[in-house]
C-alpha positions in Angstrom: 11.9 -7.9 9.0 9.4 -10.3 7.5 7.9 -9.9 4.0 4.6 -9.0 5.6 6.3 -6.3 7.7 8.1 -5.0 4.6 4.9 -4.9 2.7 3.1 -3.0 5.5 5.9 -0.5 5.7 5.9 0.0 1.9 2.1 0.5 2.1 2.5 3.1 4.8 5.2 5.0 2.9 3.0 5.0 -0.2 0.0 6.3 1.7 2.1 9.0 3.3 3.5 10.0 0.0 0.0 10.1 -1.5 -1.3 12.3 1.3 1.5 14.7 0.9 0.9 15.0 -2.9 -2.8 15.5 -2.3 -2.2 18.2 0.3 0.0 20.0 -2.3 -2.7 19.5 -4.9 -5.2 21.4 -2.8 -3.2 24.6 -2.8 -1.1 24.3 -6.0 -1.2 23.0 -9.5 1.0 19.9 -9.5 3.9 19.5 -11.9 3.7 16.5 -14.2 6.3 14.6 -12.2 4.1 14.7 -9.1 1.0 13.8 -11.1 2.9 10.8 -12.5 4.0 9.8 -9.0 0.4 10.1 -7.7 -0.9 7.9 -10.5 1.8 5.3 -9.8 1.0 5.2 -6.1 -2.8 4.9 -6.8 -2.1 1.9 -9.0 0.4 0.3 -6.6 -1.7 0.6 -3.4 -4.5 -1.8 -4.4 -1.9 -4.4 -5.3 -0.2 -4.2 -1.9 -3.6 -4.3 -0.1 -4.5 -7.5 -2.1 -1.1 -9.0 -1.2 -1.6 -8.3 2.5 -5.2 -9.8 2.3 -4.0 -13.0 0.8 -1.1 -13.3 3.2 -3.4 -12.9 6.1 -5.9 -15.3 4.7 -3.3 -18.0 4.1 -2.1 -17.6 7.7 -5.6 -18.0 9.0 -6.2 -21.0 6.8 -3.0 -22.6 8.0 -3.9 -21.9 11.7 -7.3 -23.5 11.1 -5.8 -26.6 9.6 -3.4 -27.0 12.5 -6.3 -26.9 15.0 -8.0 -29.9 13.2 
């Protein structure tokens, strides 16, 4: 699996984990462990999205340079 594929899979896993925690949060008071996990996911997701953005942009730039 490529780095981009791994990053996308990691992003998906984090998003699924966050959704699960948020679903629990609606009906229950979360223990500190889950609150910490939620905070970690919320700080990690933007970093992954930025990494995917720059990877995609570099691929587009390289493709544009090859056409010239």
